C-alpha positions in Angstrom: 78.2 106.7 120.9 81.4 105.2 119.9 84.8 106.9 121.0 87.2 107.1 118.3 90.6 105.9 118.8 93.1 108.4 120.2 95.4 109.6 117.7 99.1 110.3 118.2 99.0 113.7 117.0 96.5 114.9 119.6 98.6 115.6 122.1 98.8 113.8 125.7 95.7 111.8 126.2 93.2 112.5 129.0 94.5 109.4 130.8 95.3 108.9 134.4 96.9 111.6 136.5 100.1 110.1 137.3 100.7 109.5 133.6 100.3 113.0 132.7 102.5 113.8 135.9 105.3 111.5 134.9 105.2 113.2 131.2 105.0 116.5 132.5 107.7 115.9 134.9 110.0 114.8 131.8 109.3 117.9 130.2 110.1 120.5 132.5 113.6 120.2 132.1 113.4 119.9 128.6 111.8 123.6 128.4 114.8 125.0 129.8 116.7 125.9 126.9 120.2 127.2 126.3 120.3 130.7 127.1 120.4 133.8 124.3 123.2 136.3 124.6 122.0 138.9 127.0 118.8 137.3 127.2 117.4 136.5 131.0 114.0 136.1 130.1 112.9 134.3 127.1 114.7 131.0 127.5 112.5 130.0 130.3 109.6 129.8 127.5 107.6 127.7 127.9 108.6 126.3 131.4 105.9 128.2 133.2 103.2 126.6 131.3 104.5 123.0 131.7 104.9 123.8 135.7 101.6 125.4 135.8 100.0 122.2 134.0 101.9 119.7 136.4 100.5 121.5 139.3 97.1 121.2 138.0 97.1 117.7 137.4 98.8 116.8 140.8 95.8 115.6 143.4 95.7 118.2 146.5 97.4 116.0 148.7 100.5 115.7 146.7 100.5 119.5 145.8 103.8 120.2 148.1 105.3 117.3 146.7 104.7 118.8 143.0 106.1 122.1 143.9 109.0 120.7 145.4 109.4 118.2 142.3 109.2 121.1 139.6 111.6 123.3 141.6 114.2 120.7 141.9 114.0 120.0 138.3 114.2 123.6 137.0 117.1 124.0 139.6 119.0 121.1 138.3 118.0 122.1 134.5 119.6 125.4 135.4 122.5 124.3 136.7 123.3 122.3 133.8 122.4 124.7 131.0 123.4 128.1 132.4 126.4 127.3 135.0 125.2 129.7 137.2 126.0 129.7 140.9 123.7 128.1 143.4 121.9 131.6 144.6 121.2 132.7 141.1 119.9 129.5 140.3 117.4 129.1 143.1 116.0 132.5 142.2 115.5 131.7 138.7 114.1 128.3 139.7 111.5 130.2 142.1 110.9 132.8 139.2 109.5 130.0 137.2 107.8 127.7 140.0 106.2 130.6 141.8 103.9 132.2 138.8 103.3 128.6 137.8 101.9 127.9 141.4 99.8 131.2 141.1 98.2 130.2 138.2 97.4 126.6 139.0 95.8 128.0 142.1 93.6 130.8 140.3 92.6 128.1 137.6 91.5 125.4 140.0 88.6 127.0 141.1 86.0 125.5 143.4 86.1 121.8 144.0 82.9 121.2 141.5 84.8 122.7 138.9 87.2 120.9 136.4 90.6 122.5 136.7 92.4 124.0 134.0 91.2 124.7 130.3 87.7 123.6 131.4 86.9 126.6 133.1 87.2 128.3 129.9 84.3 126.6 129.1 82.4 127.4 131.8 84.3 130.7 132.8 85.6 131.9 130.1 86.7 135.6 131.9 87.9 133.9 134.8 90.2 131.9 132.4 91.5 134.8 130.4 91.8 137.1 133.6 93.5 134.5 135.7 96.3 134.0 132.8 96.6 137.9 132.3 97.0 138.3 136.3 99.9 135.6 136.3 101.8 137.5 133.3 101.8 140.7 134.8 102.8 139.2 138.3 105.6 137.9 136.3 106.6 141.1 134.2 106.6 143.2 137.9 109.2 140.1 139.2 110.9 140.9 136.0 111.2 144.4 136.4 112.5 144.1 140.0 115.2 141.6 138.9 116.5 143.6 135.9 116.3 147.0 137.4 119.4 147.2 138.8 121.6 146.0 136.3 120.0 147.4 132.9 118.1 150.3 134.5 114.4 151.7 134.5 114.0 151.7 130.6 115.4 148.3 129.5 113.8 146.7 133.0 110.2 148.0 131.6 111.3 146.4 128.3 112.2 143.4 129.6 109.0 142.9 131.8 106.8 143.7 128.5 108.9 140.5 126.8 108.4 138.5 130.6 104.7 139.4 130.3 104.4 138.1 126.6 106.5 135.2 127.3 104.5 134.1 130.3 101.2 134.6 128.8 101.8 132.5 125.7 103.4 129.6 127.6 100.4 129.2 129.3 98.1 129.8 126.4 100.0 127.3 124.2 100.6 124.6 126.7 97.3 124.2 129.0 94.6 123.4 126.4 97.2 120.3 125.6 97.7 118.9 128.8 94.8 119.4 131.0 91.8 117.4 129.7 88.9 119.0 127.8 85.6 117.9 126.3 86.6 116.7 122.9 84.3 115.8 119.7 84.8 113.2 117.0 86.4 114.7 113.9 84.4 115.9 110.9 87.3 115.5 108.4 88.3 111.9 107.1 91.6 110.3 107.7 93.0 111.4 104.5 92.0 114.9 104.9 93.3 115.1 108.3 96.6 113.5 107.0 97.0 116.1 104.2 96.2 119.2 106.6 99.1 118.0 109.1 101.6 117.6 106.0 101.0 121.1 104.7 101.3 122.5 108.3 104.4 120.6 108.7 105.7 122.3 105.2 105.3 125.7 106.1 107.9 125.8 109.2 111.1 125.0 106.6 109.5 126.8 104.0 109.0 130.0 106.3 113.2 129.7 107.2 113.2 130.6 103.5 110.3 132.6 102.7 109.0 134.7 105.7 105.4 135.2 104.2 104.6 131.4 104.5 104.2 132.1 108.3 101.0 133.7 107.4 99.8 130.2 105.9 99.7 128.9 109.9 96.6 130.7 110.5 94.2 129.0 107.7 95.8 125.7 108.3 95.2 125.5 111.8 91.8 126.9 111.3 91.4 123.9 109.2 92.4 121.7 112.0 90.1 123.6 114.5 87.1 123.0 112.2 87.6 119.5 110.9 89.5 117.9 113.4 89.1 117.0 117.2 89.4 120.1 119.5 92.5 118.6 121.2 94.5 117.7 118.1 93.6 121.4 117.2 95.4 122.5 120.3 98.3 120.0 120.2 99.1 121.4 116.8 99.4 124.9 117.8 101.7 123.6 120.9 104.0 121.8 118.4 104.0 124.5 115.8 104.7 127.3 118.3 107.4 125.1 119.7 109.2 124.8 116.6 108.7 128.2 115.6 110.0 129.4 118.9 113.1 127.0 118.8 114.0 127.6 115.2 113.7 131.4 115.5 115.7 132.0 118.8 118.3 129.8 116.9 118.7 132.3 114.3 116.3 131.0 111.8 113.4 132.7 110.1 111.9 136.0 109.6 110.8 136.1 113.6 114.7 135.6 114.6 116.2 138.6 116.8 119.0 138.1 114.1 117.1 138.5 110.8 114.3 141.1 111.5 114.1 143.7 109.3 113.7 146.2 111.9 116.4 146.1 114.5 114.6 146.2 117.9 116.4 146.7 121.3 117.7 143.7 122.9 114.9 143.8 125.7 112.0 143.3 123.0 113.8 141.4 120.2 111.8 138.7 120.9 108.6 140.2 121.5 107.1 140.0 117.8 107.8 135.9 118.0 105.5 135.9 121.1 102.9 138.5 119.5 103.0 135.7 116.7 102.3 132.9 118.9 99.9 134.5 121.3 97.7 135.5 117.8 97.9 131.7 116.9 96.6 130.7 120.3 94.0 133.2 120.7 92.7 132.2 117.3 92.6 128.6 117.9 91.5 128.2 121.4 88.4 130.2 121.1 87.7 128.8 117.3 88.2 125.2 118.8 85.7 125.9 121.5 83.1 127.6 119.4 83.3 124.7 117.2 82.9 122.3 120.1 80.1 124.4 121.4 78.3 124.3 117.8 78.8 120.4 117.7 77.2 119.9 121.1 74.4 122.4 120.5 73.8 120.7 117.0 74.2 117.2 118.5 71.6 118.2 121.3 69.1 119.7 118.6 69.3 116.4 116.7 68.4 114.5 119.5 65.7 116.6 120.8 64.4 116.7 117.1 64.5 112.8 117.1 63.0 112.7 120.3 60.2 114.9 119.3 59.7 113.2 116.1 59.5 109.8 117.9 57.1 111.3 120.4 54.9 112.5 117.8 54.9 109.5 115.8 54.1 107.5 118.8 50.8 109.1 119.2 49.2 106.5 117.2 45.3 107.8 117.8 46.0 111.6 118.1 46.4 114.0 114.8 49.6 115.8 115.2 50.5 118.1 112.0 53.3 120.6 112.5 53.7 123.7 109.5 55.9 126.2 108.8 55.2 129.9 109.1 53.6 129.9 105.7 51.4 126.9 106.9 53.5 124.4 104.7 53.1 120.9 106.6 56.8 119.9 107.6 55.7 116.8 109.8 52.6 114.5 109.5 52.5 111.9 112.1 51.3 108.3 112.5 47.8 109.3 113.9 47.3 111.9 111.3 48.0 109.5 108.6 45.6 106.8 110.1 42.9 109.4 111.0 43.2 111.2 107.3 44.4 108.6 105.0 47.2 110.0 103.7 50.8 109.3 103.6 53.6 111.7 104.8 55.0 112.0 101.6 51.9 113.0 99.7 51.1 115.9 102.1 54.6 117.4 103.4 55.5 120.6 101.7 51.5 121.4 100.7 49.1 123.1 103.1 46.4 121.6 105.2 43.6 123.4 103.3 43.3 120.2 101.4 41.6 118.3 104.1 38.7 120.9 104.6 35.3 121.0 102.5 33.9 124.4 101.4 30.6 123.5 103.5 32.4 122.9 106.8 34.5 126.2 106.2 31.4 127.9 105.9 30.1 126.6 109.2 32.7 127.7 111.3 33.7 130.7 109.6 30.3 131.6 110.6 30.6 130.3 114.0 34.1 132.3 114.0 32.4 135.6 112.4 34.9 135.5 109.7 35.0 135.2 105.7 34.7 131.9 104.6 38.3 131.8 103.7 40.6 129.0 104.8 43.4 131.1 106.0 41.0 133.5 107.6 39.4 131.0 109.6 42.7 128.9 110.8 44.2 132.3 111.7 41.2 133.4 113.8 40.9 130.3 115.4 44.9 130.5 116.3 44.0 133.8 117.8 41.2 132.6 120.0 43.0 129.3 121.2 40.0 127.6 121.0 39.2 123.8 120.3 36.5 123.6 117.2 35.1 120.5 115.9 36.0 120.2 111.7 34.6 117.9 109.4 37.7 117.0 107.4 38.1 115.0 104.4 40.0 111.7 104.4 42.1 110.6 101.2 39.4 108.4 100.4 36.9 110.9 100.1 34.8 110.0 103.5 34.4 112.7 106.4 35.5 112.4 110.0 34.9 114.9 112.5 38.0 115.8 114.5 37.9 118.0 117.4 41.0 120.2 116.2 43.4 122.9 118.1 45.6 124.8 116.5 48.5 127.0 118.2 51.4 129.0 116.9 54.8 128.2 117.6 57.4 130.9 118.7 60.9 131.3 119.6 62.2 132.9 122.7 61.8 136.4 121.0 58.4 135.9 120.5 58.9 135.6 116.8 56.4 133.1 114.6 58.1 129.8 113.8 55.2 127.5 112.4 51.9 126.1 113.6 51.0 123.1 115.4 47.8 121.1 114.9 46.6 118.7 117.3 43.2 116.7 117.2 41.3 113.8 117.6 38.8 111.9 115.7 35.3 112.1 117.5 33.2 110.9 115.0 32.0 107.8 116.7 31.6 109.8 119.5 29.3 112.1 118.4 27.2 109.5 116.4 26.9 107.8 119.9 25.9 110.8 121.4 23.8 112.0 118.9 22.1 108.5 118.7 22.1 108.6 122.7 20.2 111.9 122.5 17.8 110.7 120.1 16.8 107.9 122.4 16.5 110.0 125.1 14.2 112.3 123.3 12.1 109.2 122.3 12.2 108.3 126.0 10.8 111.7 127.1 8.2 111.6 124.9 7.3 108.2 125.8 7.2 109.4 129.6 5.1 112.6 128.6 2.4 110.3 126.8 2.6 107.8 129.7 1.9 110.8 131.9 -0.5 111.9 129.8 -2.5 108.5 129.8 -2.1 108.5 133.4 -3.5 111.9 134.0 -6.6 110.7 131.7 -7.0 107.7 133.6 -6.8 109.5 137.0 -9.4 112.0 135.5 -11.5 109.2 134.5 -11.5 107.2 137.5 -12.1 110.4 139.5 -15.4 111.3 137.2 -16.7 107.6 137.0 -16.4 107.3 140.6 -18.0 110.6 141.4 -20.6 109.6 138.5 -21.5 106.3 140.4 -21.5 107.6 144.0 -25.1 109.1 143.3 -27.0 106.0 141.8 -24.9 103.8 144.3 -26.6 106.0 147.2 -29.8 105.9 145.8 -29.6 102.0 145.4 -28.9 101.7 148.9 -31.4 104.1 150.1 -34.4 102.2 148.3 -32.4 99.0 149.6 -33.1 100.3 153.0 -36.6 101.4 152.6 -37.7 98.0 151.5 -35.5 96.4 154.4 -37.9 98.5 156.6 -41.1 97.5 155.0 -41.7 101.1 154.5 -43.0 99.8 150.9 -44.7 97.0 152.1 -44.1 93.3 153.4 -41.6 91.5 151.8 -41.3 87.8 151.3 -38.3 85.7 152.4 -37.0 85.2 149.1 -37.4 89.0 148.2 -35.6 89.8 151.9 -32.4 87.5 150.7 -32.2 89.4 147.5 -32.5 92.8 149.2 -29.7 91.4 151.4 -27.5 90.7 148.3 -28.6 94.2 147.0 -27.5 95.8 150.1 -23.9 93.6 150.6 -23.1 94.5 146.9 -24.2 98.4 147.2 -21.9 98.6 150.2 -19.0 96.8 148.2 -19.3 99.5 145.4 -19.7 102.2 147.7 -16.6 100.9 149.3 -14.8 100.7 145.8 -16.2 104.4 145.0 -14.7 105.4 148.3 -11.4 103.9 147.6 -11.0 105.1 144.1 -11.8 108.6 145.2 -9.3 108.7 148.2 -6.5 107.4 145.7 -7.2 110.0 142.9 -7.2 112.7 145.5 -3.8 111.4 147.3 -2.1 110.9 143.8 -3.3 114.3 142.8 -2.3 116.0 146.0 -5.9 117.2 146.5 -6.4 115.2 149.7 -7.5 117.4 152.4 -6.3 115.9 155.9 -7.0 117.3 159.3 -3.5 116.9 160.9 -3.5 117.0 164.6 -1.7 115.5 167.5 -3.3 112.1 168.4 -2.9 108.9 170.2 -1.7 106.0 167.6 -3.0 103.6 170.4 -6.3 104.8 170.3 -6.8 104.9 166.5 -5.6 101.2 166.3 -8.1 100.3 169.1 -11.2 101.8 167.4 -10.5 100.4 164.1 -9.7 97.2 165.7 -13.2 96.8 167.1 -14.9 97.0 163.6 -13.7 93.5 163.0 -15.1 92.0 166.1 -18.2 90.5 164.0 -15.9 89.5 161.3 -13.8 87.6 163.6 -16.4 86.0 165.5 -17.6 84.0 162.5 -13.7 82.9 161.7 -11.3 80.4 163.8 -8.2 82.8 163.9 -5.7 83.5 166.8 -5.9 87.2 166.9 -3.9 89.6 169.3 -3.9 93.4 169.8 -0.8 94.7 171.7 -0.7 98.5 172.9 1.8 100.0 175.2 0.5 101.5 178.6 1.8 105.1 177.5 0.3 106.9 174.7 2.2 106.9 171.4 1.6 110.4 169.8 1.7 111.0 165.7 0.6 114.0 164.0 -2.0 112.9 161.6 -5.7 112.7 160.5 -7.9 110.0 162.5 -9.9 109.1 159.7 -7.1 108.6 157.2 -5.3 106.6 159.8 -8.0 104.6 161.0 -8.5 103.9 157.2 -4.6 102.8 157.1 -5.5 100.4 160.0 -8.7 98.8 158.6 -7.2 98.4 155.2 -4.2 96.6 156.9 -6.2 94.2 159.3 -8.8 93.4 156.7 -6.1 92.1 154.1 -4.6 90.1 156.9 -7.9 88.7 158.1 -8.8 88.3 154.3 -5.8 86.7 153.1 -5.1 84.2 156.6 -6.8 80.9 156.3 -8.7 79.8 159.7 -6.2 78.3 162.0 -4.0 80.9 161.5 -3.0 84.0 163.4 -3.3 87.8 163.1 -1.5 90.1 165.4 -1.4 93.8 165.3 0.8 96.1 167.8 1.6 99.9 168.5 5.1 100.6 169.4 7.5 103.6 169.7 10.5 103.8 167.3 14.1 104.6 168.4 13.6 107.9 167.1 10.4 108.8 168.8 8.4 107.6 165.7 5.0 105.8 165.8 5.0 101.9 164.7 2.2 100.2 163.5 3.0 96.4 162.7 0.3 94.0 161.5 1.6 90.4 161.2 0.0 87.5 159.8 0.5 83.8 159.2 -1.7 84.1 155.7 -0.8 82.9 152.0 2.2 85.3 151.6 3.4 87.0 148.5 6.0 86.3 145.9 9.6 87.9 146.2 9.2 89.1 142.4 6.1 90.4 142.9 6.2 92.3 146.2 7.7 95.6 144.4 4.1 95.7 142.6 2.2 95.7 145.6 1.5 99.4 145.9 0.5 99.4 142.4 -3.0 100.1 141.9 -5.5 97.2 141.1 -2.7 94.5 141.7 -3.8 91.2 143.1 -0.9 88.7 143.6 -0.7 85.4 142.1 -1.6 83.6 145.3 -4.7 85.7 145.7 -5.9 85.0 142.4 -5.5 81.5 142.4 -7.2 81.3 145.8 -10.2 83.2 144.4 -10.1 85.7 147.2 -12.3 88.8 146.8 -10.7 92.5 146.5 -9.9 95.4 144.2 -6.3 95.8 144.5 -6.5 99.0 146.1 -6.1 98.6 149.8 -2.5 98.9 149.9 -2.2 101.8 147.4 -4.4 103.8 149.7 -2.4 102.6 152.6 0.6 104.1 150.8 -0.7 107.2 149.7 -2.0 107.9 153.2 1.2 107.2 155.2 3.2 109.1 152.3 0.7 112.2 152.8 1.5 112.1 156.6 5.5 111.8 156.0 5.7 108.2 156.8 6.8 105.1 155.2 5.3 101.6 154.7 7.7 98.6 154.5 6.3 95.0 153.7 8.3 91.6 154.4 6.5 88.5 153.3 7.4 84.6 152.0 4.5 82.6 150.2 2.9 80.0 152.8 4.5 81.9 155.8 2.7 85.0 156.0 3.5 88.9 155.8 4.5 91.5 158.0 3.7 95.2 157.4 5.2 97.9 159.3 4.0 101.8 159.1 6.2 104.3 160.5 4.8 107.7 161.1 6.5 110.9 162.6 6.1 111.7 166.2 3.9 114.8 167.5 
């Protein structure tokens, strides 16, 4: 903000303290005027105010020097003007400086408070009370000085005049000399000079026609309202000094010699001080009030401007401000981009233009109110809830806005208007609906897959049960034929019978595997779990491969600890686990390779079965499918190795039923390592 240049009519500028001290020191002797006949009081006006101002601007470390300088100047002025003896002169000087010192201390306040009239801005009661106390103190001193010479009655009258003289002296001088907060002038330079010229004309006119003195009040009020605060104070000071000087010189209606009602000498100047006091008590509060109103308006303008910038800065958020009648007063940039209306087109109208009838009916049903726009929005304001509204844009399209409505109230709770805030959630809801649709489809697909899997399990179980009886019959009749119970067989017939027996056993094994897997996956597998030694289970299962290993060229090794490894499990099921793993290792390891089986105890006491081979291995991308039913690796298919792809599925199902887990690590051409972990007994 640019500070206006100082005007010569605005009184002493708030410059450095030394400059103000110099000017005040020069004013002190000038305020001691020649005495009025028989007047021991009013000739000191406004010396007490000037000395008080001097002591207020003196730095604390120079206060004593300031008091001494003021005392010296007043003493010299009294000697020159009044030609009094030295003792009387000193008493007169002390009568001026002492009240000024007391006033400066009362007005200075604590260190954090700006001295002088600024205390009137922060603590007006203290300001006026301090001036009144100083004036009353001066009245008491005057009463004491005049009592012996004039008697009690005249002494009391002189004290009243002294109170008025001291109070007006402080009221007129302090606002001009001590710095105050100022404001820029509202009036133009031409208007301000017109006001000054009219005020200057009042003084000579008042010497002829006394009624012109009343024009000072509107003219000074004009300055208080339209000019700067300091200029208003300066005009009161200059006008009061001129009226005082001319009146005490015998001119004008307020002169003691020209009053229509002759007053005692002791109070002959009292009307003059009452007039000056009225000017001061009018202008000082008026200028301060205008100052405060200007500051409040500037603050309100800054606040409003800042608020508007904040509202317009929310480009993605809808912000609409309405008055108490729901008329739009502010339409921010976010509302413009979301709703597609220009602010000039909607300001002054009501927001019902954005709502469609079907959406109002929907929200009204949700809130339980009639399908009327005002009823809907007022109910939403009362509830304080955020609701999704489908608003109509300027181009006719619709957007879903998550809208919040709230009432704006003043400090007394009176309603000032309403605030609507909202976010465009159209795309979010569209994405959410698409996601919900996709999830529903996925859920339906999962249900269908589960149904298909259930049908497949039932089919496998039923087929396995149905196959078991004929396979048993085939195996039985083949055994009768092999025992020659039905007659002797030729060699070709015996070879064919052996093939029938081997394939019947394969079919029976396949059916058993299918039944076991089906029961395990359905949770119907009955396990007789009891504490048993995993070493014994592994040894008995390993012995089943003696005949098969005798016809293979493999390096085999069974490693069992000396101490039992106790686990809680079903013996037949665990033997099935060991047999399937060893069978895979032997089957997928070419001659010249090795198969190692070991039982150990884990760090947490669990039982570990490790089956390791140097067979064909499994590709990394296929290892996650190893526990899938009927899965066969690419290497097994390429090598034409027989198998159903159920062995590892059964192992995983049986181990899971025991509360254990299976881990496989394999590389193509390097072999496979399978680790089974079973809980300890």
